[in-house]
VEXLUM-539143 format. One record per residue (C-alpha): x, y, z; residue in one letter. Coordinates in steps of 0.25 Angstrom, whole numbers, plus 2048, in hexadecimal, padded with zeros to 3 digits. Each point is the difference from the previous one (the first is absolute). Layout:
% VEXLUM-539143
XYZA ...
This chain:
% VEXLUM-539143
8B3577BBEM 7FC80A7F4R 7F08027FCL 8027F87F4S 8067F4806A 7F57FF80AL 7F68027F6L 8067F57F8L 8017F780CL 7F2802805A 7FB7FE7F1C 8097F37FFS 7FA7FA80DS 7F18027FBL 7FF7F07FDA 8047FE80FL 7F980E807A 7F28057FFG 7FE80C7F5P 80680E803L 7F780B804A 8058107FAY 7FC80B807V 80080E7F9P 80680A80BN 7FA80F7F9E 80980780AK 80C7F8801S 8007FE7F0A 8037F1801S 7F87F3800V 8037F680CS 8017F17FDV 7FB7F780BI 8017F07FED 7F17FC803T 8067F2806T 80980780BT 7F980D7FFD 80D806801A 80380D7F8R 80B7FC7F7L 80480D7F8A 7FB80E7FBD 8018037F2I 80280F7FFV 7F88057F3V 7F880C7FDG 7FD80C807Q 7F27FE806R 7FD7F27FDP 7F17FC802R 7F87F57F8G 8077F37FDI 7FC7F37F9A 8097F47FFA 8027F77F4G 8097F37FFK 80D8097FCE 7FB80F802H 7FB80980AL 7F980B7FBY 7FE80D808L 7FA80E7FET 80880B805D 7FA80C804A 80B80A800T 8047FD7F1T 7F27FD7FAA 8057F37FBS 7FE7F0802L 80E7FA804L 8037F27FBI 8097F9809V 8087F37FDD 7FC7F680BL 80C7F8800A 80A80B801S 7F880B807G 80480A7F4K 7F780A7F9L 7FF7FC7F2L 7F780B7FBK 7F880C803S 7F48037F9V 7F880E800P 7F27FD803V 7FA80E806G 80080880BA 7FD7FA80ES 7FE7F17FDP 7FE7F780AE 7F97F1800G 8057F67F5V 7FB7F47FCS 8057F47F9L 7F77F77F7S 8007F2805A 8077FB7F3D 80C80A802G 7FD8087F3R 7FA80C803R 80280B80CL 7F680B804A 80380C807V 7F780A806A 80480D7FFV 7FB80A809E 80180E7FAD 7FD7FC7F2D 7F27F8805N 8067F67F8A 8047F17FFV 80B7FC7F7V 8017F37FAL 80E7FB7FDL 8067F27FCS 8087F8808A 80C7FE802P 80380B7F6Q 7F980C807G 7FB8047F1K 7F3809802E 7F57F97F9L 7F580B804A 7FC80C809R 7F17FE804I 7F980A808K 7F77FE80CV 7F5807806A 8057FE80FG 80A80D803K 80E7FB806N 8007F27FCP 8087F880AE 7FD7F27FDH 7FF7F87F3T 7FF7F0801V 7FE7F57F5F 7F67F6801S 8057F2800P 7FC7FE7F2D 80780D7FBG 7F48047F9R 7FD80D80BW 80680A808L 7F980580CY 80480F804V 7FF80780DS 80280F802A 80080880DE 7F780A7FAE 7F57F67FCA 7F47F8806E 8017F57F4Q 80A7F77FAV 8028027F2D 8017F37F7V 80A8007F3I 7FE7F67F6D 80F7FD7FCV 7FE7FA7F3A 7F780D7FCK 80A80880AQ 7F580B803K 7F780280EQ 7F47F97FDV 7F780180DG 80180480ES 7FA7F780DI 7FC80A80BP 8087FF80DV 80280880DG 80A80C800K 80D7FF7FFR 8037F27FBP 80D7FA801R 8057F2800G 7FA7F57F6I 8017F17FFG 7FB7F57F8F 7FB7F2804L 8087F77F9P 7F57FC7F6D 7FE80E7FDG 7F17FF806S 80180B808R 80780D804A 80380580DY 80280F802V 80480880CA 7FA80D802S 80780880AE 7F780C803L 7F27F7800A 8077F7809G 7FC7F47F8K 8067F57F7V 7F67FF7F3Y 7FE7F27FAV 7FD8017F1I 7FA7F47F7D 80A8027F4V 7F67FB7F6A 7F5809804R 80880C803R 7F880280DS 802800810V 7FE7F2807L 80280680DA 80580B809E 80A7F980CI 80380A80BT 80E801803A 80880A808G 80580E801Q 8058037F2F 8017F37F9P 80A7FF7F4N 8097F57FCG 7F97F37FBI 8057F2800A 7FB7F37FBV 8047F3804D 8047F57F3P 7F47F9804L 7F580A7FFG 7FB7FD80EK 80580B808R 8018107FDV 80A808809F 7FE810801V 809809808S 7FB80C808N 80980B7FFG 7FA80880CR 7FE7F5809D 80B7F97FEP 7FC7F27FDS 7FD7F67F5V 7F27F87FFM 7FE7F37FBA 7F47FF7F8I 7F87F27FDD 7FD8007F1V 7F47F7801A 7F880780CS 80780F7FEH 8037FF810A 80B805807V 8087F3805L 80C808807A 805810802T 8107FE801I 80780C808E 80C8047F6V 80A80D7FFG 7FD80E7FEK 7F88027F2R 7FF7F47FBP 7FF8027F0W 8027F67F5N 8027F0802M 8037F47F9A 7FF7F2803I 8097F37FET 7FD7F77F4P 7FB7F580AD 7F8809808G 8077FD80DS 80580E802K 7FB80F7FFL 80A80C7FFY 7FB80E804V 80880C7FDA 7FE80A80CN 80480E7FBG 80180780DR 8077F6807S 80B7FC7F5G 7FD7F2802S 7F87F47FAV 7F87F9808T 8007F07FDV 7F17F9803I 7FE7F0800D 7F48027F5A 7FB7F1804V 7FF802810N 7FE80F7FFL 80B80580AK 80C809800K 80E7F97FEL 80A80C7FFA 80480E7FCD 80B8027F7I 80780D800E 8028057F1V 80280F7FAG 7F880C803E 7F28027FAL 7FE7F37FAP 7F57FF7F6W 7FD7F17FDG 8057F37FEV 8027F67F4A 8037F2801I 8077F87F6Q 
């Protein structure tokens, strides 16, 4: 069966099946598509040359391509590339606002975040940030703020989306990476790789509420839809930790594949999908009972996961 037919079959069966998980594979230049109900790998979309950052809307998939220095806009129904938008050298993380109208791309070599319209991909602003080599940029749930982490930084930079400029920084540990907000936007969680900690940020006060000791080289962050648990991947252990939001306690540590990186959780909060860069796999975790369910083979060097 042709790829487009597979994707159309997968998308047309969403009413019966769970959402689909999309996994960009840097070295394979592809995106693996996984049915989150059966955990079957349905297909691979061949796109770009080095796809990394990923965000998924209702009708489109957004990917950064490091080699072509662009944002790729892909039609979800057909898997076809619709548009390639130049954004600057070495783009990495991409975030889609909750209302689906804005995109933000972290552009490492420019030390900037590019703000674009969605789904058109029209550039709205290019915003310089203090941290060198910005890696992740994440919208707050209300779309008011962008939090930005950078490889050469000891802070999270804060962008006011309406003003289109950086308006502050929040000190954290060395090399902040993954960022996740609670659903109500009251807190943000930041994994700092070299510090070995997760920092809990009070968004209103722009200050750190707590520091949680993680494993070795924590990097990815995922927050459950109810805001009760936060998950952090530890790149060197390799493992994923579940953190209780109320107590900041680590509830469980779950072994996964080599170099776990970025993650995503299903909309119902039942399953967590973890991209294992050096294993070429995705580990599926029962996010309720906190146990490993499966490993799914994908392409080479999976960067992360988006679920739609």
